[in-house]
FITOR-915275 format. One record per residue (C-alpha): x negated, y negated, z negated; residue number from 1. Coordinates in steps of 0.5 Angstrom, whole numbers. Each point is the difference from the previous one (the first is absolute). Layout:
atom x->X&y->Y&z->Z&k->NUM $
...
//
This chain:
atom x->-51&y->-23&z->-31&k->1 $
atom x->-1&y->-8&z->2&k->2 $
atom x->7&y->-2&z->3&k->3 $
atom x->-3&y->-3&z->6&k->4 $
atom x->2&y->4&z->7&k->5 $
atom x->0&y->-3&z->6&k->6 $
atom x->5&y->-5&z->0&k->7 $
atom x->0&y->-3&z->7&k->8 $
atom x->-1&y->3&z->7&k->9 $
atom x->-7&y->1&z->2&k->10 $
atom x->-3&y->-1&z->7&k->11 $
atom x->0&y->7&z->2&k->12 $
atom x->7&y->1&z->-1&k->13 $
atom x->4&y->6&z->4&k->14 $
atom x->4&y->-3&z->6&k->15 $
atom x->7&y->2&z->1&k->16 $
atom x->-2&y->5&z->5&k->17 $
atom x->-5&y->3&z->-5&k->18 $
atom x->6&y->1&z->-4&k->19 $
atom x->4&y->3&z->5&k->20 $
atom x->-5&y->5&z->2&k->21 $
atom x->-1&y->2&z->-8&k->22 $
atom x->8&y->1&z->-1&k->23 $
atom x->2&y->7&z->1&k->24 $
atom x->7&y->-2&z->3&k->25 $
atom x->-4&y->-2&z->6&k->26 $
atom x->-5&y->6&z->1&k->27 $
atom x->5&y->4&z->5&k->28 $
atom x->3&y->-6&z->3&k->29 $
atom x->-1&y->0&z->8&k->30 $
atom x->-4&y->-6&z->3&k->31 $
atom x->7&y->-3&z->2&k->32 $
atom x->3&y->1&z->-7&k->33 $
atom x->-6&y->-3&z->-3&k->34 $
atom x->0&y->-6&z->4&k->35 $
atom x->7&y->-1&z->-1&k->36 $
atom x->-1&y->0&z->-8&k->37 $
atom x->-6&y->-5&z->1&k->38 $
atom x->4&y->-5&z->4&k->39 $
atom x->5&y->0&z->-5&k->40 $
atom x->-4&y->-2&z->-6&k->41 $
atom x->-3&y->-6&z->-3&k->42 $
atom x->-5&y->-1&z->-5&k->43 $
atom x->2&y->-5&z->-7&k->44 $
atom x->-4&y->-2&z->-5&k->45 $
atom x->2&y->0&z->-7&k->46 $
atom x->-3&y->-4&z->-6&k->47 $
atom x->-1&y->4&z->-7&k->48 $
atom x->6&y->-1&z->-4&k->49 $
atom x->4&y->-1&z->7&k->50 $
atom x->6&y->4&z->2&k->51 $
atom x->-1&y->5&z->6&k->52 $
atom x->8&y->1&z->0&k->53 $
atom x->5&y->-1&z->-5&k->54 $
atom x->6&y->4&z->-4&k->55 $
atom x->7&y->-1&z->3&k->56 $
atom x->-3&y->-3&z->7&k->57 $
atom x->2&y->3&z->7&k->58 $
atom x->-6&y->4&z->2&k->59 $
atom x->-2&y->-2&z->7&k->60 $
atom x->-7&y->4&z->1&k->61 $
atom x->-4&y->6&z->-2&k->62 $
atom x->-6&y->-2&z->-4&k->63 $
atom x->-7&y->2&z->-1&k->64 $
atom x->-6&y->-2&z->-4&k->65 $
atom x->-6&y->-2&z->4&k->66 $
atom x->-4&y->-2&z->-5&k->67 $
atom x->2&y->-1&z->-8&k->68 $
atom x->4&y->2&z->-5&k->69 $
atom x->7&y->0&z->-2&k->70 $
atom x->5&y->2&z->-5&k->71 $
atom x->7&y->2&z->1&k->72 $
atom x->5&y->-2&z->-6&k->73 $
atom x->7&y->-2&z->-2&k->74 $
atom x->2&y->-6&z->-4&k->75 $
atom x->6&y->2&z->-5&k->76 $
atom x->5&y->-5&z->-2&k->77 $
atom x->-3&y->1&z->-7&k->78 $
atom x->-6&y->-4&z->2&k->79 $
atom x->-4&y->7&z->0&k->80 $
atom x->-4&y->2&z->6&k->81 $
atom x->-1&y->8&z->2&k->82 $
atom x->-6&y->1&z->4&k->83 $
atom x->1&y->6&z->5&k->84 $
atom x->-7&y->1&z->3&k->85 $
atom x->-6&y->-3&z->3&k->86 $
atom x->-1&y->-1&z->8&k->87 $
atom x->-7&y->0&z->2&k->88 $
atom x->-4&y->-1&z->6&k->89 $
atom x->3&y->5&z->5&k->90 $
atom x->7&y->1&z->-3&k->91 $
atom x->7&y->-1&z->4&k->92 $
atom x->6&y->-1&z->-3&k->93 $
atom x->8&y->-3&z->1&k->94 $
atom x->2&y->6&z->4&k->95 $
atom x->6&y->2&z->-4&k->96 $
atom x->2&y->-7&z->0&k->97 $
atom x->0&y->0&z->8&k->98 $
atom x->4&y->6&z->0&k->99 $
atom x->6&y->-1&z->-4&k->100 $
atom x->0&y->-6&z->1&k->101 $
atom x->1&y->-4&z->-6&k->102 $
atom x->-3&y->-6&z->-4&k->103 $
atom x->-6&y->2&z->-3&k->104 $
atom x->0&y->2&z->-7&k->105 $
atom x->-7&y->-2&z->-2&k->106 $
atom x->-5&y->-5&z->0&k->107 $
atom x->-7&y->1&z->3&k->108 $
atom x->-5&y->-5&z->-3&k->109 $
atom x->-7&y->-1&z->2&k->110 $
atom x->-5&y->1&z->-5&k->111 $
atom x->-6&y->-3&z->3&k->112 $
atom x->-1&y->-4&z->7&k->113 $
atom x->3&y->6&z->5&k->114 $
atom x->1&y->1&z->7&k->115 $
atom x->6&y->3&z->3&k->116 $
atom x->3&y->3&z->6&k->117 $
atom x->7&y->-1&z->2&k->118 $
atom x->3&y->5&z->5&k->119 $
atom x->7&y->-3&z->3&k->120 $
atom x->6&y->4&z->-2&k->121 $
atom x->2&y->0&z->7&k->122 $
atom x->-7&y->3&z->1&k->123 $
atom x->1&y->5&z->-5&k->124 $
atom x->6&y->2&z->2&k->125 $
atom x->-2&y->1&z->7&k->126 $
atom x->-6&y->5&z->-3&k->127 $
atom x->5&y->4&z->-3&k->128 $
atom x->5&y->1&z->6&k->129 $
atom x->-6&y->2&z->5&k->130 $
atom x->-6&y->3&z->-5&k->131 $
atom x->1&y->7&z->-3&k->132 $
atom x->-7&y->-1&z->-3&k->133 $
atom x->2&y->-7&z->-3&k->134 $
atom x->7&y->4&z->-3&k->135 $
atom x->-4&y->5&z->-3&k->136 $
atom x->-5&y->-5&z->-3&k->137 $
atom x->5&y->-4&z->-3&k->138 $
atom x->4&y->6&z->-3&k->139 $
atom x->-7&y->2&z->-3&k->140 $
atom x->-1&y->-7&z->-3&k->141 $
atom x->7&y->0&z->-3&k->142 $
atom x->-1&y->7&z->-3&k->143 $
atom x->-7&y->-2&z->-3&k->144 $
atom x->3&y->-7&z->-3&k->145 $
atom x->6&y->4&z->-3&k->146 $
atom x->-5&y->4&z->-4&k->147 $
atom x->-4&y->-6&z->-2&k->148 $
atom x->6&y->-3&z->-3&k->149 $
atom x->2&y->6&z->-4&k->150 $
atom x->-7&y->1&z->-3&k->151 $
atom x->0&y->-8&z->-2&k->152 $
atom x->7&y->1&z->-3&k->153 $
atom x->-2&y->6&z->-4&k->154 $
atom x->-7&y->-4&z->-2&k->155 $
atom x->4&y->-6&z->-2&k->156 $
atom x->5&y->4&z->-4&k->157 $
atom x->-4&y->6&z->-3&k->158 $
atom x->-7&y->-2&z->0&k->159 $
atom x->-4&y->-5&z->-4&k->160 $
atom x->-4&y->-6&z->2&k->161 $
atom x->-6&y->4&z->2&k->162 $
atom x->4&y->4&z->5&k->163 $
atom x->3&y->-5&z->3&k->164 $
atom x->-7&y->-3&z->1&k->165 $
atom x->-2&y->6&z->3&k->166 $
atom x->6&y->1&z->4&k->167 $
atom x->0&y->-7&z->3&k->168 $
atom x->-7&y->1&z->2&k->169 $
atom x->1&y->7&z->3&k->170 $
atom x->6&y->-1&z->4&k->171 $
atom x->-5&y->-5&z->4&k->172 $
atom x->-3&y->5&z->3&k->173 $
atom x->5&y->4&z->3&k->174 $
atom x->-2&y->2&z->7&k->175 $
atom x->6&y->0&z->4&k->176 $
atom x->3&y->-7&z->-3&k->177 $
atom x->-7&y->-3&z->0&k->178 $
atom x->-5&y->3&z->4&k->179 $
atom x->-8&y->-1&z->0&k->180 $
atom x->-1&y->-2&z->-7&k->181 $
atom x->-6&y->-1&z->-3&k->182 $
atom x->-1&y->4&z->-7&k->183 $
atom x->-3&y->-7&z->-2&k->184 $
atom x->6&y->-5&z->-1&k->185 $
atom x->-1&y->-7&z->0&k->186 $
atom x->5&y->-2&z->-5&k->187 $
atom x->0&y->-5&z->-6&k->188 $
atom x->2&y->2&z->-7&k->189 $
atom x->6&y->-5&z->1&k->190 $
atom x->2&y->3&z->6&k->191 $
atom x->0&y->7&z->-3&k->192 $
atom x->4&y->-3&z->-6&k->193 $
atom x->5&y->-3&z->6&k->194 $
atom x->1&y->7&z->3&k->195 $
atom x->1&y->4&z->-7&k->196 $
atom x->4&y->-5&z->-3&k->197 $
atom x->-5&y->-1&z->-6&k->198 $
atom x->-5&y->-6&z->-3&k->199 $
atom x->-7&y->-1&z->3&k->200 $
atom x->-2&y->2&z->-7&k->201 $
atom x->3&y->6&z->0&k->202 $
atom x->-2&y->2&z->7&k->203 $
atom x->-7&y->-1&z->-3&k->204 $
atom x->1&y->5&z->-5&k->205 $
atom x->3&y->5&z->4&k->206 $
atom x->-5&y->0&z->5&k->207 $
atom x->-6&y->1&z->-5&k->208 $
atom x->4&y->6&z->-2&k->209 $
atom x->1&y->3&z->7&k->210 $
atom x->-8&y->-2&z->1&k->211 $
atom x->-2&y->4&z->-6&k->212 $
atom x->5&y->6&z->2&k->213 $
atom x->-4&y->0&z->7&k->214 $
atom x->6&y->-2&z->4&k->215 $
atom x->-3&y->-6&z->3&k->216 $
atom x->-6&y->-5&z->-1&k->217 $
atom x->1&y->-7&z->-1&k->218 $
atom x->-4&y->-5&z->5&k->219 $
atom x->-1&y->-7&z->1&k->220 $
atom x->6&y->-2&z->3&k->221 $
atom x->4&y->6&z->0&k->222 $
atom x->0&y->8&z->-2&k->223 $
atom x->-3&y->6&z->4&k->224 $
atom x->4&y->6&z->-1&k->225 $
atom x->-4&y->6&z->-2&k->226 $
atom x->6&y->5&z->-1&k->227 $
atom x->6&y->-2&z->4&k->228 $
atom x->4&y->7&z->-1&k->229 $
atom x->-1&y->-1&z->-7&k->230 $
atom x->2&y->-7&z->0&k->231 $
atom x->6&y->2&z->3&k->232 $
atom x->2&y->5&z->-5&k->233 $
atom x->-2&y->-4&z->-6&k->234 $
atom x->5&y->0&z->-6&k->235 $
atom x->3&y->7&z->3&k->236 $
atom x->6&y->1&z->4&k->237 $
//
């Protein structure tokens, strides 16, 4: 797979309004609630390698990926990095840090040029106080995120590298956390390596094995998923 996915934001980029329309949490809001949510948001652009948010900072907003790809991770005092999950276009995160509240426990880094939506903490709290559908959506999201992290922890501790690569790809198609994902994913081998915590060369070997097994097809600048359920179950467990 040539290692050259979309590296910059195209002229046909989705707007902030498009991102809100796609979001599951916005589907059942009233017109007033959606207007309040929109008014409480700003858009930011983060270059590849830049921090979307930092571990230890006080969270001030809820964050959505309008376009791009990010990695949630933590740096340990030993110098090692633990990668938790990829966050593709359509993903929203950080609700747990706003609800506790406490300093953020992870970094989120843009793996390519990325546009993000930032909903002010005050707007997020207003929606919690006034919208039952928004509360339901946040509870559903937290539940899905918990299941995702349990699966990734199991994969990291019990499974081999091929399974880690398979699961790192599969979690990016969670319909609750990342709605509207096309089964053709624009992503480089280097980006997959960042998400799975393995080298680009090792990702190449794993992808070829997954392709030979019929789970995916390697494309120019990405992969097409052929058997998503099989990819999720790959390696057992």
